[in-house]
C-alpha positions, -999 to +999 in steps of 0.1 A: -825+687-686-808+658-677-768+657-682-743+625-679-717+630-656-692+610-674-695+620-710-715+653-705-742+645-729-776+663-721-811+662-733-845+665-721-851+630-730-819+614-720-820+588-695-799+586-666-793+561-639-793+567-602-754+575-607-762+602-634-748+580-662-762+577-696-770+543-711-736+541-732-716+554-701-735+528-680-723+500-701-687+512-706-685+516-667-700+481-662-674+464-688-645+486-670-658+473-637-660+436-649-623+439-664-611+455-632-628+425-613-613+400-635-581+416-632-583+414-595-593+378-598-563+372-618-541+390-591-556+372-563-550+338-580-513+348-584-509+361-551-524+328-539-501+307-560-473+328-545-484+323-510-485+285-516-451+285-532-437+307-500-457+282-478-440+255-493-406+269-491-411+276-455-423+242-447-390+229-467-369+250-447-385+241-415-381+206-423-343+213-432-340+233-399-355+203-379-331+177-400-302+202-391-312+202-355-316+166-355-280+160-370-264+185-346-276+167-316-266+135-333-230+151-339-231+162-302-237+126-290-208+114-316-187+140-299-195+130-265-189+093-276-155+105-290-144+124-259-154+094-236-130+070-257-104+096-260-105+099-221-106+062-219-078+058-245-056+084-224-064+063-192-055+031-207-023+047-222-013+064-189-019+030-171+004+013-198+031+038-196+030+034-156+029-004-159+059-001-183+079+022-165+074+004-135+084-028-153+114-010-166+124+002-133+120-032-118+142-048-148+169-020-143+170-025-105+175-063-111+200-059-137+219-033-116+216-060-086+229-088-108+257-064-120+267-057-085+265-093-076+287-101-105+312-073-098+311-084-063+318-120-071+345-109-096+364-088-069+359-116-044+377-140-071+404-113-079+409-109-041+415-148-038+438-148-069+457-117-053+460-135-020+471-169-034+498-149-056+510-129-027+514-162-006+532-179-033+555-150-037+561-148-001+569-186+002+594-182-027+608-151-015+613-167+018+632-197+003+655-176-017+693-177-005+710-146+011+733-130-014+770-136-005+793-105-002+830-105-004+848-097+027+871-073+011+846-055-010+819-034+006+785-038-011+779-011-034+747+009-030+721-004-058+713+021-082+677+029-079+660+023-113+633+047-124+600+032-127+590+024-164+556+034-175+541+014-203+526+033-231+488+033-233+471+017-260+444+028-279+435+003-306+411+014-335+380-008-338+355-010-368+321+001-362+306-033-361+328-042-333+321-009-315+283-012-319+284-049-311+305-042-278+295-008-267+266-024-245+292-029-220+299+010-218+319+035-235+334+069-230+330+098-253+361+118-253+369+153-267+403+175-260+412+208-269+450+215-272+476+243-274+484+231-310+485+201-332+519+184-323+512+158-296+549+158-289+554+195-280+520+207-276+498+200-246+461+196-236+442+225-221+406+211-217+391+178-214+354+167-220+342+133-214+309+115-211+305+080-197+277+061-213+264+026-197+232+008-202+205+012-175+227+040-160+224+079-164+254+094-183+283+106-162+301+140-173+336+149-167+350+184-176+382+204-167+404+231-179+442+218-180+471+243-171+497+233-198+525+251-186+535+265-220+516+294-239+489+284-261+494+290-299+472+321-309+460+301-340+447+274-316+430+302-294+413+315-330+396+282-332+386+274-296+387+306-279+407+294-251+435+320-237+463+316-212+444+333-187+415+311-186+438+280-178+462+299-155+447+287-125+432+252-136+444+219-123+478+206-136+484+180-161+492+153-137+463+161-116+438+163-147+450+131-163+447+114-130+412+122-126+403+114-163+420+078-158+397+074-128+370+086-143+375+061-175+382+032-151+374-002-167+354+010-196+366-007-224+357+014-253+365+052-261+347+071-290+362+103-303+358+126-336+393+122-351+402+097-323+438+093-335+447+127-329+431+128-293+445+095-285+481+106-295+478+135-270+464+113-243+493+089-247+519+113-243+501+131-214+499+096-196+535+088-200+545+122-185+520+117-157+529+081-149+493+067-157+484+040-181+451+033-202+444+005-226+411+011-247+394+000-278+387+033-300+360+041-324+369+071-348+336+086-356+354+109-383+365+081-404+331+065-398+314+096-410+337+099-442+325+065-453+290+065-442+279+100-454+304+108-485+280+134-499+285+157-472+305+190-482+329+182-450+328+159-422+335+182-393+315+177-361+293+207-367+283+196-400+274+159-390+253+175-358+233+199-385+225+169-405+209+149-376+195+183-360+216+180-330+224+216-316+258+223-303+258+258-284+296+255-278+314+240-310+352+237-306+348+232-269+356+200-253+324+197-234+300+211-262+317+188-286+315+155-266+278+162-257+269+167-293+289+135-303+271+116-273+239+124-289+249+116-325+266+082-316+231+063-313+221+080-346+253+066-362+243+032-347+209+033-367+227+045-399+251+016-398+224-012-391+202-001-420 
């Protein structure tokens, strides 16, 4: 008896195929296989479409990568060109800088030579004038009659007159006059003292910087032995004690060196110039020295030019312009800061 392996139907007359399936199961199996084949075809079509899209994406990415590499090479070439231009520009700049420095040095040397020649000629002319004046004086003195002395009276010894020393002059000038004439040179001055009374107090520290066109600045600095005690209130401000100035040069020595340092410079600049020059006038009188300079007061200039500042002390002005003063209320520190500030004052004045 035949039996279907799928549905289990059996019978002597049941017809089976080579797979032991009855006719109904054969048809059902055939339809199932056809559905599976159709589904497989659809799946293949889907996979094929996905593969094509993947290939298209890969091709697009490869094109982008190729374009990126091409652009990268272009950028590298541009960078190389820029580096070459930068190197050429730096070389041109260095050459221009060297040429300008050489030209400036040549002009500086020529100017110094001209100045030296003018100074030499001026000295020669002055020597001629002095010689001429001396000859005239000798001629005149030789022609004077001898003084007659009475026979009954002995000539009295002439009283020696103490040599008179002229009072130094420090005339205040306007900012316009100072900035117009300072090209001839000026001295920046700062003093520290035992107190604030120029008649009874004394100078204990001097700081000065000589500024001249086409020349390096020259610096003068010294303590001064005042010969009197320093007021503790003054020491609290500048920090200078009696022990610090005990072995310092005397007032006469220090003032003489300062007068020689100033020389024929026509201008002096100082912060609160009247106070500084009052002390300098009294010191020059005591030491037998004489100075005649035009004076620029930077304190009054700052008060009129920068009225919005909280105060016009030198430290405040220095902070406004970004100038660092490591030793405030000391002569050399103050004078160094003021020397840096004066060119900035001129720019502010000329705006």
